[in-house]
VOPAGU-2260 file (C-alpha; in pm, 1 decimal, decimal comma):
REM VOPAGU-2260
SITE   aa  ch    i         X         Y         Z
SITE  MET   A    0   12186,3   12993,4    4239,6
SITE  ASN   A    1   11940,9   13164,9    4095,5
SITE  ILE   A    2   11706,6   13085,3    3738,0
SITE  SER   A    3   11506,4   13351,7    3603,1
SITE  LEU   A    4   11287,5   13375,8    3275,2
SITE  GLU   A    5   11256,0   13705,4    3055,8
SITE  LYS   A    6   10969,0   13651,5    2791,4
SITE  THR   A    7   10914,4   13851,5    2467,5
SITE  GLY   A    8   10629,9   13756,5    2265,0
SITE  SER   A    9   10663,3   13343,3    2168,8
SITE  SER   A   10   11070,2   13286,3    2296,8
SITE  ALA   A   11   11179,1   13366,3    2590,5
SITE  VAL   A   12   11558,4   13373,2    2768,5
SITE  ILE   A   13   11604,5   13126,6    3038,6
SITE  ILE   A   14   11950,7   13312,6    3246,4
SITE  VAL   A   15   12093,4   13080,3    3502,4
SITE  LYS   A   16   12342,1   13254,6    3757,3
SITE  MET   A   17   12589,9   13055,9    3916,6
SITE  GLU   A   18   12829,0   13115,9    4213,0
SITE  LYS   A   19   13147,6   12887,8    4298,0
SITE  THR   A   20   12943,9   12774,8    4584,1
SITE  ASP   A   21   12689,6   12609,8    4397,1
SITE  TYR   A   22   12905,5   12377,2    4260,1
SITE  GLN   A   23   13225,6   12394,5    4483,3
SITE  ASP   A   24   13136,4   12063,6    4719,7
SITE  ALA   A   25   13081,5   11859,4    4389,4
SITE  VAL   A   26   13415,7   11937,1    4242,9
SITE  LYS   A   27   13588,1   11873,0    4560,3
SITE  LYS   A   28   13445,7   11551,1    4624,9
SITE  GLU   A   29   13456,7   11455,7    4239,0
SITE  LEU   A   30   13862,5   11519,9    4275,6
SITE  LYS   A   31   13877,7   11302,6    4633,3
SITE  HIS   A   32   13718,0   11005,7    4439,3
SITE  ILE   A   33   14023,7   11004,8    4186,8
SITE  ALA   A   34   14225,2   11075,8    4424,7
SITE  SER   A   35   14140,2   10739,5    4554,8
SITE  GLN   A   36   14165,2   10561,7    4203,6
SITE  VAL   A   37   14458,3   10766,6    4044,0
SITE  GLU   A   38   14763,4   10599,0    3990,5
SITE  VAL   A   39   15104,6   10848,5    3983,0
SITE  PRO   A   40   15425,5   10750,5    3914,7
SITE  GLY   A   41   15611,8   10782,0    4321,9
SITE  PHE   A   42   15302,6   10727,2    4505,7
SITE  ARG   A   43   15114,9   10431,5    4586,1
SITE  LYS   A   44   14719,9   10389,5    4425,0
SITE  GLY   A   45   14515,2   10658,2    4596,0
SITE  LYS   A   46   14800,1   10798,9    4839,5
SITE  ALA   A   47   14860,9   11132,3    4543,4
SITE  PRO   A   48   14838,7   11435,4    4710,3
SITE  TYR   A   49   14525,7   11663,1    4647,1
SITE  SER   A   50   14694,6   11944,0    4586,4
SITE  PHE   A   51   14822,9   11762,8    4265,4
SITE  VAL   A   52   14555,2   11594,7    4212,3
SITE  GLU   A   53   14378,8   11878,3    4209,1
SITE  LYS   A   54   14666,9   12139,1    3962,2
SITE  ARG   A   55   14640,5   11791,5    3687,8
SITE  PHE   A   56   14202,7   11714,4    3709,2
SITE  GLY   A   57   14103,3   12000,4    3862,3
SITE  VAL   A   58   14001,5   12227,7    3519,4
SITE  GLN   A   59   13827,7   11925,8    3376,9
SITE  THR   A   60   13653,0   11835,4    3647,8
SITE  LYS   A   61   13508,2   12177,7    3724,8
SITE  MET   A   62   13394,5   12170,9    3393,1
SITE  GLU   A   63   13210,7   11860,0    3413,3
SITE  GLN   A   64   13036,2   11951,5    3757,1
SITE  VAL   A   65   12942,4   12327,7    3603,3
SITE  ASP   A   66   12794,5   12149,8    3315,4
SITE  LYS   A   67   12644,4   11887,0    3533,7
SITE  LEU   A   68   12492,6   12109,6    3746,7
SITE  LEU   A   69   12355,1   12344,6    3443,8
SITE  ASN   A   70   12177,6   12089,6    3265,4
SITE  ALA   A   71   11996,1   11903,9    3644,4
SITE  SER   A   72   11900,2   12291,8    3747,3
SITE  LEU   A   73   11766,1   12421,7    3405,5
SITE  LEU   A   74   11543,0   12070,3    3381,0
SITE  LYS   A   75   11425,7   12128,8    3704,1
SITE  TYR   A   76   11311,5   12463,8    3673,8
SITE  ILE   A   77   11146,1   12445,4    3351,0
SITE  GLU   A   78   10974,6   12104,2    3485,9
SITE  GLU   A   79   10915,7   12332,5    3851,0
SITE  SER   A   80   10775,7   12636,4    3649,7
SITE  LYS   A   81   10512,7   12425,4    3453,1
SITE  LEU   A   82   10713,7   12604,1    3149,3
SITE  GLU   A   83   10573,6   12459,1    2872,8
SITE  ILE   A   84   10864,8   12510,5    2526,0
SITE  LEU   A   85   10868,5   12398,2    2199,5
SITE  GLY   A   86   11220,7   12156,9    2169,8
SITE  GLU   A   87   11520,5   12198,9    2359,0
SITE  PRO   A   88   11651,4   12493,5    2534,8
SITE  MET   A   89   11962,4   12637,0    2297,8
SITE  VAL   A   90   12253,1   12846,0    2397,8
SITE  SER   A   91   12165,6   13231,9    2360,2
SITE  SER   A   92   12278,8   13431,6    2058,2
SITE  LYS   A   93   12295,5   13680,5    2348,7
SITE  GLN   A   94   12612,7   13420,6    2551,2
SITE  GLY   A   95   12858,8   13590,7    2656,7
SITE  GLN   A   96   13208,4   13442,5    2692,9
SITE  ILE   A   97   13266,0   13172,6    2961,1
SITE  ASN   A   98   13653,8   13139,2    3076,5
SITE  ILE   A   99   13589,3   12783,3    3287,6
SITE  VAL   A  100   13974,6   12871,4    3399,4
SITE  ALA   A  101   13951,5   13227,2    3521,8
SITE  GLN   A  102   13572,8   13237,2    3636,0
SITE  ASP   A  103   13427,2   13150,2    3923,6
SITE  ASN   A  104   13082,5   13257,3    3870,2
SITE  PHE   A  105   12888,8   13201,0    3544,3
SITE  GLU   A  106   12579,3   13397,0    3368,5
SITE  PHE   A  107   12446,6   13134,2    3128,5
SITE  LEU   A  108   12139,4   13197,0    2891,1
SITE  PHE   A  109   11934,2   12986,1    2689,6
SITE  ASP   A  110   11719,4   13099,5    2385,8
SITE  VAL   A  111   11372,4   12896,7    2436,5
SITE  ALA   A  112   11058,6   12895,4    2211,1
SITE  LEU   A  113   10787,7   12889,7    2450,3
SITE  ALA   A  114   10431,9   12693,2    2292,8
SITE  PRO   A  115   10147,5   12886,0    2201,0
SITE  GLU   A  116    9870,2   12970,7    2458,6
SITE  PHE   A  117    9528,8   12874,7    2332,1
SITE  GLU   A  118    9252,7   12694,2    2466,3
SITE  ILE   A  119    9047,3   12416,9    2240,7
SITE  ASN   A  120    8666,2   12345,3    2417,3
SITE  LEU   A  121    8445,9   12055,5    2227,4
SITE  ASP   A  122    8075,2   12061,7    2322,7
SITE  ASN   A  123    7768,6   11946,8    2180,1
SITE  ASN   A  124    7753,1   12335,8    2007,1
SITE  ASP   A  125    8021,1   12194,1    1779,9
SITE  HIS   A  126    7911,2   11950,9    1474,8
SITE  ILE   A  127    8123,6   11724,5    1296,8
SITE  ASP   A  128    8022,5   11488,5    1010,6
SITE  PHE   A  129    8058,3   11160,6    1066,5
SITE  TYR   A  130    8030,7   10887,1     784,4
SITE  ASP   A  131    7838,7   10572,8     841,6
SITE  ILE   A  132    7974,8   10353,1     546,6
SITE  GLU   A  133    7705,0   10091,6     429,9
SITE  VAL   A  134    7779,1    9737,7     400,5
SITE  THR   A  135    7622,9    9584,4      99,0
SITE  ASP   A  136    7514,6    9225,6     -22,7
SITE  GLU   A  137    7754,3    9231,4    -274,4
SITE  GLN   A  138    8053,0    9307,7     -71,2
SITE  VAL   A  139    7914,6    9060,7      97,6
SITE  GLN   A  140    7961,8    8805,9    -134,4
SITE  GLU   A  141    8262,9    8947,1    -232,3
SITE  GLN   A  142    8431,7    8828,8     102,5
SITE  VAL   A  143    8249,9    8504,6     127,2
SITE  ASP   A  144    8427,2    8434,2    -211,1
SITE  MET   A  145    8761,7    8572,9     -91,4
SITE  PHE   A  146    8757,3    8354,6     193,9
SITE  ALA   A  147    8609,6    8029,0     -37,9
SITE  ARG   A  148    8946,0    8153,2    -232,1
SITE  GLN   A  149    9158,0    8095,8      73,9
SITE  GLY   A  150    9018,9    7791,6     176,7
SITE  GLY   A  151    9018,1    7636,0    -190,8
SITE  HIS   A  152    9260,6    7329,4    -358,2
SITE  HIS   A  153    9336,1    7252,9    -674,4
SITE  GLU   A  154    9167,4    6949,7    -859,3
SITE  ASN   A  155    9264,6    6760,6   -1126,2
SITE  VAL   A  156    9014,0    6759,1   -1437,9
SITE  GLU   A  157    9019,6    6569,2   -1800,0
SITE  GLU   A  158    8886,6    6901,4   -1994,1
SITE  TYR   A  159    9032,7    7278,9   -1985,4
SITE  ALA   A  160    8837,2    7550,3   -1887,5
SITE  ASP   A  161    8936,0    7904,8   -1829,4
SITE  LYS   A  162    9202,0    8009,7   -1519,3
SITE  ASP   A  163    9295,1    7597,6   -1549,2
SITE  ILE   A  164    9649,4    7525,4   -1528,8
SITE  LEU   A  165    9810,1    7281,8   -1794,2
SITE  ARG   A  166   10112,9    7092,6   -1725,9
SITE  GLY   A  167   10324,3    6867,1   -2020,7
SITE  VAL   A  168   10595,5    6782,4   -2235,8
SITE  LEU   A  169   10699,3    7114,5   -2426,1
SITE  ALA   A  170   10918,8    6994,0   -2687,5
SITE  GLU   A  171   11065,4    7244,3   -2950,2
SITE  GLN   A  172   10984,5    7139,1   -3352,1
SITE  ASP   A  173   11191,3    7200,1   -3675,6
SITE  ALA   A  174   11088,7    7337,2   -3993,7
SITE  GLN   A  175   10856,5    7017,3   -4103,6
SITE  GLY   A  176   10689,3    6985,4   -3749,3
SITE  ASN   A  177   10836,6    6699,7   -3624,1
SITE  VAL   A  178   11011,7    6717,2   -3263,6
SITE  LEU   A  179   11364,0    6857,7   -3304,3
SITE  GLU   A  180   11662,6    6649,6   -3218,9
SITE  ASP   A  181   11848,6    6826,4   -2938,5
SITE  GLY   A  182   11598,3    7117,6   -2937,6
SITE  ILE   A  183   11465,9    7249,4   -2615,8
SITE  SER   A  184   11226,2    7018,7   -2401,2
SITE  VAL   A  185   11082,0    7055,9   -2101,0
SITE  GLU   A  186   10948,8    6782,3   -1838,0
SITE  LYS   A  187   10655,6    6885,2   -1623,3
SITE  ALA   A  188   10608,7    7200,7   -1822,5
SITE  SER   A  189   10291,0    7497,2   -1673,6
SITE  LEU   A  190   10086,1    7679,9   -1914,6
SITE  MET   A  191    9783,3    7890,2   -1798,9
SITE  PRO   A  192    9648,1    8019,2   -2150,9
SITE  THR   A  193    9431,7    8213,1   -1986,9
SITE  TYR   A  194    9669,2    8498,4   -1943,1
SITE  PHE   A  195    9851,8    8478,8   -2314,3
SITE  LYS   A  196    9860,2    8839,7   -2468,5
SITE  ASN   A  197    9811,7    8686,8   -2832,8
SITE  GLU   A  198    9416,3    8545,5   -2886,7
SITE  SER   A  199    9521,6    8319,7   -3193,9
SITE  GLN   A  200    9728,1    8111,4   -2921,8
SITE  LYS   A  201    9459,7    8134,7   -2649,1
SITE  VAL   A  202    9180,8    7989,8   -2866,6
SITE  LEU   A  203    9417,6    7662,9   -2951,0
SITE  PHE   A  204    9336,2    7516,7   -2608,3
SITE  GLU   A  205    8962,8    7542,3   -2619,0
SITE  GLY   A  206    8787,2    7182,6   -2515,6
SITE  VAL   A  207    9173,2    7028,1   -2490,3
SITE  LYS   A  208    9204,1    6726,6   -2273,9
SITE  VAL   A  209    9438,1    6531,8   -2098,7
SITE  GLY   A  210    9675,0    6350,1   -2371,2
SITE  ASP   A  211    9551,3    6602,5   -2633,6
SITE  VAL   A  212    9871,2    6672,0   -2845,8
SITE  LEU   A  213    9897,5    7063,0   -2982,2
SITE  THR   A  214   10143,4    7274,0   -3139,0
SITE  ILE   A  215   10183,3    7634,4   -3007,9
SITE  ASN   A  216   10453,5    7965,0   -3077,0
SITE  PRO   A  217   10523,0    8080,8   -2747,9
SITE  SER   A  218   10713,3    8386,3   -2794,5
SITE  GLU   A  219   10345,7    8457,0   -3032,2
SITE  ALA   A  220   10152,8    8329,0   -2696,1
SITE  TYR   A  221   10361,4    8629,7   -2502,6
SITE  GLU   A  222   10386,8    8835,0   -2779,7
SITE  GLY   A  223   10757,2    8867,8   -2762,0
SITE  ASN   A  224   10782,9    8898,0   -2402,8
SITE  GLU   A  225   11142,6    8768,7   -2326,3
SITE  ASN   A  226   11113,9    8746,9   -1954,2
SITE  GLU   A  227   10785,8    8559,1   -1982,6
SITE  VAL   A  228   10958,1    8323,6   -2308,5
SITE  ALA   A  229   11238,2    8250,8   -2106,9
SITE  SER   A  230   11072,7    8147,5   -1774,7
SITE  LEU   A  231   10885,9    7878,8   -1976,4
SITE  LEU   A  232   11168,9    7741,6   -2190,0
SITE  HIS   A  233   11387,6    7732,5   -1870,7
SITE  ILE   A  234   11638,3    7927,8   -2096,1
SITE  LYS   A  235   11809,0    8299,1   -2043,8
SITE  LYS   A  236   11655,3    8635,4   -2175,1
SITE  GLU   A  237   11909,7    8611,8   -2466,2
SITE  GLU   A  238   11877,0    8309,9   -2587,4
SITE  VAL   A  239   11484,6    8348,7   -2647,6
SITE  ALA   A  240   11543,1    8514,7   -2999,2
SITE  GLU   A  241   11689,9    8161,6   -3121,5
SITE  HIS   A  242   11393,0    7976,5   -3005,8
SITE  LYS   A  243   11077,7    8161,9   -3187,8
SITE  GLY   A  244   10976,9    7840,5   -3373,2
SITE  ASN   A  245   10666,7    7629,9   -3256,8
SITE  PHE   A  246   10674,2    7364,8   -2997,0
SITE  THR   A  247   10475,7    7053,1   -2940,5
SITE  PHE   A  248   10309,1    7038,8   -2582,6
SITE  GLN   A  249   10160,3    6710,7   -2481,3
SITE  ILE   A  250    9903,6    6768,4   -2194,5
SITE  GLU   A  251    9998,3    6487,2   -1944,6
SITE  GLU   A  252    9760,2    6708,7   -1679,5
SITE  ILE   A  253    9514,3    6966,4   -1605,2
SITE  SER   A  254    9426,0    7130,1   -1293,6
SITE  ARG   A  255    9124,7    7335,2   -1205,0
SITE  PHE   A  256    9119,3    7526,8    -844,3
SITE  MET   A  257    8805,2    7450,1    -682,0
SITE  PRO   A  258    8711,8    7705,0    -449,5
SITE  ALA   A  259    8594,3    7582,1     -62,9
SITE  GLU   A  260    8233,7    7426,6     -40,0
SITE  LEU   A  261    8073,1    7647,0     204,2
SITE  ASN   A  262    8012,6    7359,3     485,9
SITE  GLN   A  263    8097,3    7336,3     854,1
SITE  GLU   A  264    8475,1    7225,7     801,3
SITE  PHE   A  265    8504,4    7587,5     606,6
SITE  PHE   A  266    8291,2    7775,9     871,2
SITE  ASP   A  267    8555,4    7657,4    1164,3
SITE  SER   A  268    8835,9    7724,4     900,1
SITE  VAL   A  269    8745,4    8112,0     900,0
SITE  PHE   A  270    8563,9    8167,5    1260,0
SITE  GLU   A  271    8591,4    8028,1    1617,2
SITE  GLU   A  272    8490,0    7620,0    1556,3
SITE  GLY   A  273    8096,2    7607,3    1641,5
SITE  GLU   A  274    8063,6    7983,4    1641,7
SITE  VAL   A  275    7852,6    7927,6    1282,0
SITE  LYS   A  276    7659,2    7677,7    1168,2
SITE  THR   A  277    7461,1    7770,2     885,1
SITE  GLU   A  278    7534,8    7961,7     543,7
SITE  GLU   A  279    7328,4    8250,1     702,4
SITE  GLU   A  280    7480,2    8303,1    1024,6
SITE  PHE   A  281    7855,8    8268,4     822,4
SITE  ARG   A  282    7722,5    8599,2     586,9
SITE  ASN   A  283    7585,0    8757,4     890,2
SITE  LYS   A  284    7926,6    8722,6    1034,7
SITE  VAL   A  285    8107,0    8829,5     764,6
SITE  ARG   A  286    7904,2    9137,3     736,3
SITE  GLU   A  287    7960,3    9247,8    1090,4
SITE  LEU   A  288    8286,5    9170,1    1012,8
SITE  LEU   A  289    8299,9    9428,9     748,3
SITE  LYS   A  290    8096,3    9662,0     968,8
SITE  THR   A  291    8351,9    9666,1    1234,1
SITE  GLN   A  292    8610,6    9734,9     963,3
SITE  ARG   A  293    8385,3   10042,1     814,0
SITE  VAL   A  294    8375,6   10148,8    1186,8
SITE  ALA   A  295    8744,9   10181,7    1187,8
SITE  ASP   A  296    8775,4   10342,2     856,2
SITE  ALA   A  297    8508,2   10583,8     964,8
SITE  ASP   A  298    8699,1   10672,8    1271,3
SITE  PHE   A  299    8977,4   10739,5    1059,3
SITE  LYS   A  300    8825,2   10987,6     847,8
SITE  PHE   A  301    8682,2   11156,3    1168,8
SITE  LEU   A  302    8932,7   11180,3    1300,2
SITE  ARG   A  303    9063,7   11391,1    1014,0
SITE  ASP   A  304    8777,2   11613,4     998,8
SITE  LEU   A  305    8822,0   11696,9    1356,2
SITE  ARG   A  306    9151,6   11801,2    1309,0
SITE  ALA   A  307    9033,9   12032,2    1049,1
SITE  TYR   A  308    8736,0   12178,5    1254,8
SITE  CYS   A  309    8989,6   12246,0    1581,0
SITE  GLU   A  310    9246,5   12384,5    1358,3
SITE  GLY   A  311    9009,6   12588,5    1243,3
SITE  LYS   A  312    8821,0   12664,7    1549,1
SITE  VAL   A  313    9185,5   12770,8    1757,2
SITE  GLY   A  314    9295,2   12970,5    1426,1
SITE  GLU   A  315    9649,5   13067,7    1364,1
SITE  LEU   A  316    9932,2   13009,3    1676,0
SITE  ASP   A  317   10190,8   13236,9    1753,4
SITE  PHE   A  318   10522,4   12996,3    1706,0
SITE  CYS   A  319   10863,1   13172,3    1756,9
SITE  ARG   A  320   10962,1   13100,8    1375,3
SITE  ASP   A  321   11318,0   13167,6    1434,9
SITE  LEU   A  322   11417,2   12989,4    1697,4
SITE  LEU   A  323   11177,9   12666,7    1542,0
SITE  LYS   A  324   11395,6   12675,2    1212,6
SITE  LYS   A  325   11742,8   12713,8    1446,8
SITE  PHE   A  326   11644,2   12372,5    1647,8
SITE  MET   A  327   11543,2   12211,4    1323,1
SITE  LEU   A  328   11905,5   12309,0    1196,8
SITE  GLN   A  329   12051,5   12243,1    1501,5
SITE  ASN   A  330   11903,9   11853,3    1428,2
SITE  LEU   A  331   11984,4   11854,4    1098,3
SITE  LYS   A  332   12396,4   11973,9    1133,0
SITE  LYS   A  333   12487,6   11640,4     999,7
SITE  GLU   A  334   12299,1   11690,5     686,5
SITE  GLU   A  335   12473,4   11941,9     347,2
SITE  ASN   A  336   12171,4   12040,3     251,4
SITE  ALA   A  337   12056,2   12137,3     616,1
SITE  GLU   A  338   11878,4   12491,4     530,7
SITE  GLU   A  339   11749,4   12378,3     225,7
SITE  ILE   A  340   11539,3   12052,2     379,2
SITE  VAL   A  341   11413,8   12291,3     689,6
SITE  GLU   A  342   11276,6   12574,8     414,0
SITE  LYS   A  343   11122,2   12276,5     181,4
SITE  ASP   A  344   10957,0   12111,5     537,6
SITE  PHE   A  345   10922,0   12385,4     779,0
SITE  GLU   A  346   10564,3   12478,9     717,3
SITE  ALA   A  347   10426,4   12145,3     730,2
SITE  SER   A  348   10671,4   12055,9    1055,8
SITE  LEU   A  349   10473,1   12355,8    1169,7
SITE  ASN   A  350   10129,4   12235,3    1082,6
SITE  SER   A  351   10223,7   11922,1    1270,7
SITE  LEU   A  352   10351,3   12064,7    1542,0
SITE  ARG   A  353   10010,9   12259,6    1586,7
SITE  TRP   A  354    9785,0   11954,1    1576,7
SITE  GLN   A  355   10029,1   11807,1    1817,5
SITE  LEU   A  356    9962,6   12095,6    2047,3
SITE  ILE   A  357    9574,9   12033,7    2001,1
SITE  LYS   A  358    9576,5   11653,4    2073,2
SITE  GLU   A  359    9782,0   11746,9    2381,1
SITE  LYS   A  360    9510,5   11969,3    2511,5
SITE  LEU   A  361    9211,8   11714,3    2405,1
SITE  ALA   A  362    9416,1   11410,8    2558,5
SITE  LYS   A  363    9437,0   11641,0    2858,2
SITE  ALA   A  364    9069,8   11724,8    2858,9
SITE  TYR   A  365    8939,7   11391,2    2792,7
SITE  GLU   A  366    9186,1   11236,7    3078,1
SITE  VAL   A  367    9354,5   11065,3    2875,2
SITE  LYS   A  368    9623,2   10783,8    3006,0
SITE  VAL   A  369    9817,9   10499,3    2828,5
SITE  GLU   A  370    9930,7   10264,0    3014,3
SITE  ASN   A  371   10172,0    9948,5    2923,3
SITE  ASP   A  372    9862,0    9742,5    2879,3
SITE  ASP   A  373    9701,2    9973,0    2658,5
SITE  ILE   A  374    9999,2    9948,5    2435,9
SITE  ARG   A  375    9995,8    9575,5    2407,8
SITE  GLU   A  376    9692,0    9561,1    2316,6
SITE  GLN   A  377    9685,8    9829,2    2029,1
SITE  ALA   A  378    9995,9    9607,3    1928,0
SITE  VAL   A  379    9737,3    9308,7    1912,7
SITE  LYS   A  380    9514,3    9474,9    1762,4
SITE  MET   A  381    9735,2    9596,4    1500,9
SITE  ALA   A  382    9876,7    9262,0    1451,2
SITE  ARG   A  383    9465,0    9105,3    1362,4
SITE  VAL   A  384    9406,0    9378,1    1156,5
SITE  MET   A  385    9742,4    9250,1     955,8
SITE  PHE   A  386    9643,4    8920,0     983,7
SITE  LEU   A  387    9256,8    9009,3     866,0
SITE  ARG   A  388    9395,7    9237,5     515,9
SITE  TYR   A  389    9549,9    8864,3     390,7
SITE  GLY   A  390    9215,1    8709,3     487,5
SITE  MET   A  391    9274,4    8544,7     775,7
SITE  PRO   A  392    9075,6    8655,3    1072,5
SITE  ASN   A  393    9105,0    8334,8    1279,2
SITE  VAL   A  394    9445,5    8294,8    1290,3
SITE  PRO   A  395    9564,5    8116,9    1632,8
SITE  GLU   A  396    9622,0    8332,6    1938,1
SITE  GLU   A  397   10000,5    8252,1    1961,0
SITE  TYR   A  398   10054,9    8342,5    1636,9
SITE  VAL   A  399    9884,0    8759,7    1705,3
SITE  GLU   A  400   10078,1    8749,0    2033,5
SITE  GLN   A  401   10410,6    8712,2    1872,6
SITE  TYR   A  402   10360,6    8944,1    1602,8
SITE  ALA   A  403   10266,1    9179,8    1852,6
SITE  ASP   A  404   10554,1    9111,9    2048,0
SITE  LYS   A  405   10788,9    9136,8    1768,7
SITE  MET   A  406   10579,4    9461,7    1747,9
SITE  LEU   A  407   10679,4    9588,7    2102,6
SITE  GLU   A  408   11031,2    9535,6    2041,2
SITE  ASP   A  409   11077,2    9805,0    1814,7
SITE  GLU   A  410   11123,4   10103,2    2003,6
SITE  SER   A  411   10962,1   10338,4    1692,5
SITE  GLN   A  412   10670,0   10126,3    1692,0
SITE  VAL   A  413   10615,5   10151,2    2025,8
SITE  ARG   A  414   10586,9   10514,2    1985,0
SITE  ARG   A  415   10382,9   10491,7    1693,0
SITE  LEU   A  416   10144,9   10244,5    1915,2
SITE  VAL   A  417   10115,3   10502,4    2174,0
SITE  ASP   A  418    9986,4   10790,5    1945,6
SITE  GLN   A  419    9734,1   10558,0    1781,0
SITE  CYS   A  420    9606,8   10482,4    2146,8
SITE  VAL   A  421    9609,4   10837,9    2215,2
SITE  GLU   A  422    9411,3   10933,9    1891,9
SITE  ALA   A  423    9179,6   10607,2    1940,2
SITE  ALA   A  424    9066,8   10759,5    2340,0
SITE  ILE   A  425    9080,0   11092,7    2173,8
SITE  VAL   A  426    8823,8   10993,9    1875,7
SITE  ALA   A  427    8606,9   10855,1    2168,3
SITE  GLY   A  428    8637,4   11159,8    2371,9
SITE  ALA   A  429    8539,4   11391,6    2101,3
SITE  LYS   A  430    8212,7   11145,0    1962,2
SITE  ASN   A  431    8050,4   11171,5    2274,8
SITE  ALA   A  432    8136,4   11579,5    2373,0
SITE  VAL   A  433    8068,8   11670,2    1997,6
SITE  SER   A  434    7701,7   11673,7    1809,2
SITE  LEU   A  435    7781,5   11389,2    1497,3
SITE  GLU   A  436    7615,1   11458,4    1160,0
SITE  HIS   A  437    7561,9   11117,9    1046,0
SITE  LYS   A  438    7585,8   11061,8     696,3
SITE  GLU   A  439    7547,5   10747,9     503,4
SITE  ILE   A  440    7799,1   10681,6     209,0
SITE  SER   A  441    7878,1   10385,8      -6,5
SITE  LEU   A  442    8188,9   10246,1      21,3
SITE  ALA   A  443    8305,6   10367,5    -317,2
SITE  GLU   A  444    8200,1   10721,8    -246,5
SITE  PHE   A  445    8384,5   10703,2     124,7
SITE  GLN   A  446    8717,2   10610,1     -87,3
SITE  LYS   A  447    8681,4   10909,5    -249,2
SITE  PHE   A  448    8802,8   11117,4      18,1
SITE  PHE   A  449    9124,7   10954,0     -32,9
SITE  ALA   A  450    9155,2   10898,9    -374,2
SITE  ALA   A  451    9351,5   11214,1    -381,5
SITE  GLU   A  452    9619,9   11134,1    -213,4
SITE  ASP   A  453    9687,2   10795,5    -378,9
C-alpha cells in the first residue's frame, strides 16, 4: 500500500493506492470464519465448500475488508504524519469510479482541509487589561441581608405592617353590604396588600389588627387582573366577571417575615461551624466570599480580552473555506435548509474555529493536561457555584458531590467541563506570562461590559 499527500495551499489530497496483496489475506481469513459458521442446505454447519462460500460472500467480504483497511490506514497515516486537518477526510471530487467486483487494485482520493500554520507567543511585552472589581461595604451588607433573609422565618403579629401576610375568612357581600347567602366564601384566604395595584384598596389595611373586619373589593385591588382574582377566590378565570362586588374580610392571622438574627446559630448555618464567632468576622468572611466571586468574574473577562488580543496578534488565518463549508453541509445533510444554515453560521463558526486553534497553541505552550481528577474537581467547583447563586455557601459536601456526579453522567457536560479546565489553565498561564494592566473598577461599571449581550 502506498499513501501520499498533494498539498495545494490550505487544502490537500490524500492518495491511497491499494493492491490485492494488501487485503487478500484478510479476505481469506474472514471467508474461512464465515465458512465455519454458515449453515448451507445439504451441508453440515461449518462444512460448506470454501469455493461456495467465496462465490456467495466474496464480493461483500472484499468490500468490507477493503473499507476496513482503508479507514485504518488513513487514520494511521494522518496520526504518524502529524497532519493537522480540520474536520474529517472527505471523498475527493476527483475520485474516479470504483468497481469492487472487477477491480483488484484501487486508488482512493480524499480531500482534507489543513489547519493553518501560525505561531502565538505571549510574554511580558504583551500588555492586557485585568480588572480588579471592588467590593464595597454596601455590597457586603446586601449579601449579609440576603443570608439573613434566607435564614429567616415567619412570626405571627398583632398589627399589620407593609409586606405582612394576612389570613382570614373572605366572604362575598350583597348590595347592602351583608354576607351574601350562597355567595363565595374562602376559609384561610391569604392577602398581601403590598402587591395590590390599587392604592385606595391598599390603604384600607393601614393599622388593622387581628380580629378586625373590613370591606374590600378584590377586582379593584388587582385592577381587573382575572388570574389574580381567580386565584384568590378559588374560582375559574371565566367566572371572575360575575364577582366584581365587595367582600368581607375577617382577619384571623397576620404573619410577618423576620430575618435571621446575626448570632452564632446563624453564623454556623452559613459557614462551617465555629469558623465565625462575631459579626465582624462574619462580615469579613462575606467580603472574602464576594472577592472570590469577583476574581472569577474578572478571569472570565480576561479570557475574552485574551482572545481578542491573540486574534489581533495572529491576524487572519488561511482556511480552505470551500472544504469547510462542504464538511458542514455533510454534517447537516438531514436538515432541509442545510445550505441556508451553513451560509448564516459560517463566519461565526470560522471565528470559533480560529479561537479553538489559538487555544490549542496556548494549551501546548503552557503544557496543559486535563486528568480525570481535574474534571471531577471542576464539576464540584461548578456545583458549589450553582448552590452559591442560590445563597447556599455551606451546602453539605455529600450534596455537592451528588450534584457533581450527576454532571459527570452527561457527556455534553463532561466536554464542557474539560473545556473549562483547559481555559482556566490557559488563563493562569497567560496571567503569568503577560504584563497585566490592573484597573480598579466598580461592579456596576464592570457589568456594563456585558450589558449589550443581555
